[in-house]
C-alpha positions as CSV (number, residue, x, y, z in Angstrom):
1,M,88.3,101.9,101.3
2,I,91.4,100.7,99.4
3,E,92.6,98.7,102.3
4,E,89.2,97.2,102.8
5,A,89.0,96.2,99.2
6,K,92.4,94.6,99.4
7,K,91.3,92.6,102.5
8,E,88.2,91.4,100.7
9,R,90.2,90.6,97.5
10,E,87.9,92.9,95.5
11,K,90.4,93.7,92.7
12,A,87.9,95.9,90.7
13,A,87.0,97.9,93.8
14,E,90.6,98.3,94.8
15,R,91.5,99.5,91.3
16,S,88.6,101.9,91.2
17,F,89.4,103.4,94.6
18,T,93.1,103.6,93.8
19,Y,92.4,105.5,90.5
20,A,90.0,107.8,92.3
21,N,92.6,108.6,95.0
22,E,95.4,109.3,92.6
23,V,93.2,111.4,90.2
24,E,91.8,113.6,93.1
25,K,95.4,114.5,94.0
26,V,95.9,115.7,90.4
27,H,92.6,117.6,90.5
28,A,93.7,119.3,93.8
29,N,96.9,120.4,92.2
30,L,95.1,121.9,89.2
31,Y,92.7,123.7,91.4
32,Q,95.5,125.1,93.6
33,K,97.4,126.2,90.5
34,A,94.3,128.1,89.3
35,L,93.8,129.7,92.7
36,D,97.5,130.7,93.1
37,N,97.4,132.3,89.6
38,L,93.9,133.7,89.5
39,G,93.5,135.7,86.3
40,K,97.1,135.2,85.3
41,L,97.1,131.8,83.6
42,P,96.8,131.6,79.8
43,E,93.8,129.8,78.4
44,A,94.4,126.1,78.2
45,D,92.7,123.0,76.8
46,Y,92.0,120.2,79.3
47,Y,91.9,116.5,78.5
48,V,90.3,113.8,80.7
49,C,91.1,110.1,80.7
50,S,87.8,108.2,80.0
51,V,89.1,105.2,82.1
52,C,90.1,106.8,85.4
53,G,89.4,110.6,85.2
54,Y,93.0,111.8,85.1
55,T,93.0,115.4,83.9
56,C,95.8,117.3,82.2
57,E,96.4,120.6,80.5
58,N,97.1,121.3,76.8
59,E,97.9,117.8,75.4
60,P,97.1,114.3,76.6
61,P,100.1,112.0,77.4
62,D,100.8,108.9,75.3
63,R,99.8,106.8,78.3
64,C,97.8,107.9,81.3
65,P,100.1,108.1,84.3
66,V,97.3,106.7,86.6
67,C,95.8,103.8,84.7
68,N,98.1,103.4,81.7
69,A,95.3,104.0,79.1
70,V,96.4,105.0,75.6
71,K,96.2,108.5,74.4
72,K,93.0,107.9,72.4
73,A,91.2,107.2,75.7
74,F,91.4,110.9,76.5
75,F,88.7,113.4,75.5
76,K,88.9,117.2,75.3
77,V,86.8,119.1,77.7
78,D,84.7,121.7,75.8
């Protein structure tokens, strides 16, 4: 879909698909970490970028590594 959006010069679609692709890699890593350490991980807060969906543990970064949004774009998952 990313390549198709590039061919069609659909910048918004290309950006959206690229963000989704990168964010799903992060989600897969978080899920794998949880599975590999089932019942052993300390409780953690999770923060999600409201622009692209990037998810991180404990503290949001100053800038989102996927979309470059500022720290205040993150919200804590309750």
